[in-house]
Structure formats: structure tokens, C-alpha cells
N, C-alpha and C positions, 0 to 999 in steps of 0.2 A: 730686929730682924727676928726674932723667935713668932711675932705675929707673920711676919712676912712668907715664911717654911711652912706657919701652919694651915695659908691661903693656898698657898701650890700644893702646897699637900694634899687639902682637901678636893681643887680640884683634878689633881694631876688621877689620883681612886674614881672623882666625877669620870674627865676624859675619858679613860681608861676599861675603868666595863660600859660607858654609853657606846663612847666608838665603836667594842668588841663588836657589841651587839648587836649596835646597828650591823659593821658589817656584816654581820652571819646576814640578815632581813636585809640587805639587801643583792647580799648568793641569792637571795627565794627573788626579788623581788625580780630583778634583771635573767634570768631566767628563765619564772612567769613571762617577761611581757617580751624576747629574745620567741616567745611559744607564742605570744597570741591570747596569753592568758589575760583576762580581765583584774583590772588590783583598783580595788576600791580604793582605801589606804593605806596611807606608807605616814607610820608614826613617831617620832620623834621624842621617847619620852610615854609614860605611864600615866591615867588619872585625866586631870582638865586638861581641858583642849587650853592651853595660855595662849596659840596663835596657827592658825591654816590659813590656807587657800587653795584654791584650783588648778590642777595643770590637764590640759588630755586628758582624760576622765575618772584623774585619781587624786586625790583628797592627799593635803601635803600636811603632815599639824605639826607642831612643840608644842608637847604639854608640862602638865605639872613636875610628875620623878624625871630628873632625864639616865637613871641607870637604866637601859639596855630601851625598848624598842618591837613595833611588832609589823606585820603585811596581813592586809585584807586583800584576799585572794575572793572573789568570783567564785559560787560552789565551792567552796573549804569546803565550808560543813552543810552542806543540802546541796542539792544535783537540780530543785526544783525553782530553787533562788538566782533568781533573774532579774538585780536588780536596774532603775530604769536605765537608760543610756547603755545599759549592756546587751550582748545578744548572746543565744545560745554557744554559739562557739567559740566564746569569752570562755564558760562553764570550769574550771579546773576538773572536777569532781568527775565531767562527761567526756574530759579526753583519757586515749591511752593509758595504761597502767608503764608504759615508758617513760613518756611524756611526764606525770604526774614524780613517776621517780625522780629527776633528773633535776626538778624543781625541787625536791623537801632536801637532795643527797648537793643541792650547791652551796645550799647555805654552811656546815659544815668543811666543805672547797672550802668556800669564803675566807674560812676563819683558819688555813694550813696554808693556803695562799697569798695570807695578809704577814699570816707569818717571815714567812719566806723574804715580801718586800720586805721587809723591817728588817728583818738580817740582810739583804743586800743591802739596803738606804747607811746600813749602817757598817757594814764593812768599805763603801765606799768612800765615806767622809771620816770615818776611824782610821783603818788602813787598820791591820795585822796585829799581833806581835808569832811568832813561832819561834821551832826551834831547831837550831839551824843543821845541817849532819856534820858537830865540832863533835871526833874521841873523848870521850871523855875519860875515856877506860877498856883494858883490855881485857878480857873475860878470859881466866885461867885456864886451860883444855881449849880453848875456841878456833874456829877455823883462823883468825889474825892471831896468835898468838905464835908461828913464826914466821908468821908475814913481817916485810919491810912496814909498817899500817905503828905511829908513833900518837901518844898522850900528847893534845892540840893539834891534826892532821883534819882536814877540813876533808869530809870526800864530794869529790869534786863529779865524777859520774860511775856506772855503773855497765860496761856491754855496751859503754857507749852515751849511755842515753843521760841527758844531765841532771844531776840529783843538786835540787836548793831547800829542804827542807830533811829534817829526822823523819818525817811521817816516809818520805821518797823509796828510803829504802828494803823493810821488809817488801813492801810489792814486791818489786823487785826482784829477790834475796827467794820469792816464796815459787819465783817463774821456771828458777832454774832448774827447780828439781833436782841439785844438790849438786850437777854440775860445776867442772873450771870458770870463773865470771874474771875480767879483766879492772883493776879497780884505778880510777885514776885519784889521787888526794895530794892536796895540797899541802906545804906543811910553813910553817905560822913564820918562816921567816921566805917565803913567799913560791917560795922552790917545786916544786912536781915532782912525784913518783907515781912511776907507775907498776904494778906488777900483781899476777893473777891468785888464784886462791881458789879453792872449794868451801861451801854454807854444807856444817855438821851440824846436824841435832846439836841445842845450844843442852849445858848442864840443866837436869830438874828447877834447881835453886834458881834457874833465869827465866822461868817460863811461868806461865798464868793460869798452865792447865785447863786449859780450853782446845785442846786437841793437836796431833800430832801434827800439824800441817802450818804452827806456829813455831813450831820446836828450827826451826832450818832458820838459823842464823849466821851472819858472820864472828861472832862473837865480840862486838860492839857495846857501851855503853855515853850513853849521853852525855856531854859535859852538860847537860844542863842548864846554862843561860842563851836567849830568850833575845831575839833584835827584829826590827819591825820594816815592817815592807807599807808602802803606798799601795793601794788594788784602783785601776781602769775602773769605768763605770760596769763594762763588761769583764773583768776578771772580777770581779766583786761577786755578779752572779751566782756561777758554784757556789762559793765561800759562801752566801745566804742560800741555797738548794741547802747544807751542808750542816750547818748551822737546825738551820728549821726540820730538817731529820733527824741529829741526834737530836732535839727538844722532842722530839715526836718517839723513838726509841726509848728513850728516858721515862715520857711520861706513860708510856705504853708499859712496858717493865716495872714500875711504880704499882702501875694496878691492876699488872698481873700479882705482885707482891701482898699489894693489899686484901684480893681474894682468895690466894690461895695461903694467908693467914702466916707468914711472912713477915708483913709488919705490921703489929698490932690497930687496930684502930687510932686504939688511943692519939699516934699521929699525924693523922686525918684532920685539917682543918678546912674553913667554912669557908663561906665569907665574910665575916670577921678578918680572918685572919690574912687572904687577900688582900681585903682593905690599911691591915695594915704595913702587910708588903709594899703596895706599889705607896703610901706613903712617906714610908722611910726611905723606897728608892727618889721624891721628887725632891730629897735634901743632896744627893749623890749625883744630878746632872738628869737630862734628856733623854742622854745613851739608854740611861741605866734605867729608865723608866719604860723609855721604847723595849730593852730585849725582854723588862721581865712582860711587859704588856707581848710580843714574839711568845713568851710562854704559855700564857693564860690561855691566848688563843688557840694552840694547840693543843692545850689541853679544855678549850670550851671545844671544837672540830670533833676531835677523837670520843670525849666523853656524850657526846651528841648524835657520835653515829653508835653507840651501844646499845644493843636492838632491847631495851626498855620503851612499854609502849607509853605514848605521850610524851617521848623525847622523836626525834626527826627517825634513828634507828631503828626505833618503836614501828615506824609508817614504811621505810621502804621496807625491812620484814610480813607487814603483811603486803605489798605490794611485789616483792620476792615471789611469795607465795600466792599469789595475785597473778605475773604470770607466770610460772611454768604448769599451775590447774585454768587459767583462763575463767577461772570465774572469781571475784568478791568471796575476798573471807566477810562471813557472816557480818551483821552489827550488830547481834545477842553479843556476838564473841569477842568483836571488837570494844563495844565497850565494857565489857569485867576485864580486856584485858587492858583498855585505858586508866579502869579505873583503879585494879591491881597499880599499873605500871606510877600510877601519880600518888600512890600510900610508899607507895618504894620510893620512891625520889622521897616525899616529905620526907621519911621516919630517915635518910641518910643523909638530908636536908640539916637536920634538926640535929640528928650523934654527932653528925661536923660541928656544927654551927654554937653546938653541947660543951665540946671538944674546945672548941677555941672560947667560949668563955669559964673555962674554968683551968684554959691558962693563967 
């Protein structure tokens, strides 16, 4: 059993790492081909080639090290490089800056799209748990304290708008600007009660300190129970987008915390920590592995957009400057910037790996 889980864990690590990087490269490939830019090689993995075949003008190959891959574009490193079988119009370097920008940006974008697709699929297959709009407590001094609302009541609608989840309440209340609203609630015995009340600012102890706009409320607390709902294919779509958006916000906030030193760099993990997390999730099932893969895909997309030369974001920075000035950034400046970016990237990965090893 342990051996079986070990094999499954290793397979999960290889598939997640390889799959995410390959999907990233697929973004570059699809964007390039959509614009008529030639692709010499699409490789699954690095190192010695185990298997390859030609389709059209592109060589598709499987290499010995499956943790990643690459796409080799015509004219990617040298505008004069036109391999046999390709023409000048297929050269990446000779294309307008906006087209090169879209090809570069497609890789990180595909990582973000992949996270959304994974979340969408998991919600469709598994459904989701949510907190129902059941009253678990009445806040003393709040709007509901003098209303007919009681613990155990379920909020059914506010001003005629149906309420299905606890999270539906706050937006409806905020848009009232404090005017009276009509609330329909259902008692535990099935009977209904309809009344009106004016939302009030919540007591200071009940707020999160994020501004007055969030202080207006009905003066009730959630019961804390959860319910499960199945979602249709289309219903899962916005939910998946929300989940992926939350992952992106989490990743960005974590990055800001690290840069601003609110979080010590000692807490940053590298490839070893990520591999360990994937390995452990394999024991919990495919859904957990996929959700972690979605989070890693978001990380890969966002980190690749950072304006560090050698990353996609660095290339996008150069291309943005080229589009703004209508002149390419001088080669010697780009070379020095890439070397500096490479040194920074190696230092960061090395430090993160050191953190992994010392754990």
C-alpha cells in the first residue's frame, strides 16, 4: 500500500510540474501559430530526446527529464536565423512588437486560464459547500435586535431579491445606503415572517477595520453550519472563476508581504517544498492534487509576469518600452539586464531551496 502511494505521489509530482510548464509553453505555441510565426520545436521535457516526430514544420519531441518543456520559435534569438523550410515572414524577431508581446504574454495567461478550468471542473464534479443564510445570533444594538428576526430563522429575500447563501446578504445590505429594506425570513417550523428594518453601522467589535462601507449590516451572525449544492456545467463557470481569482489575490498578497518584509523570507518555499506538498496531496485524492495544481499554476502565471529580465515579464517590459518609443531596447542593455535578472532568479531559487533543505 505504501509503495503504491509512493508511486502515485511521484507520478503526481511529475504530472503537475510537467503539465503546468507544458501548458505554459502551449500558450506560447498557440499564440505563435495563430499569428503565423514558425515553431521549430515543441519539447515535452528536457535533456536527451527519447522520441520525436514531425508534424508540419514543427518537431514534437519527448525528452528524458519530464519536469517542464520548451518551445523554440523561428528567429527567437537571432532575426537572421531562418531555418530551412521556413520563411522570413515566420520569424518571431521580425514581427511587430505588439505581436511579440501577445506571444510572450500567452504563456502566463494560459497558466491563469488553466487554474480557472481546473476549479471549474472540480466544482462541476464535486459541487460546493456554502454557509446558508441562517441566523445564528442577534447582535446587541444592531438593526435586527428590535425586529421579529430570531435565532434559527433563514433569510429568504431582501427587498424582493432572493438570498441563497450568507455571502449574498452583505452586498444587498450595502447597496441600500441605510434605507429601510423589506426582509422575508422563514422560521424553523416552515412559517414565514415579513418585516422592514433599516441597516445600521455594526458595533466596532463586529467589524474588520476595512472601512465604513463594510460596517453597515443587519446586526446578525451566521449559524456556522454548511450545506452542499450540486452545480450544473454553466453554474460552475463563475464559481471556478471566483476560486481562481481568490488564488490570484492570495498569491499577490503573499508576494507583497514578502517584498515588504511583513513575512520573513525564511518562510518562502522552493521546488522541494512544492514537490512535497504535491506528494502528500496524492494521498488525499485527485481533487486535492488538482486544486493544488491550480494554485501552483496561478503562482507560475503571476511570477512569470514579474518585470524581471529572463522571465516573461521582463520581455514584456522591454516590448512595452519598444511600443512606447517605437525603438528596440539596445541589445547591450538587454543582455546586461538578462544577466542581472538571471543572477537574481538563481539567488532567489537557491535561497528558497536552502529554506526547503533546512526544514
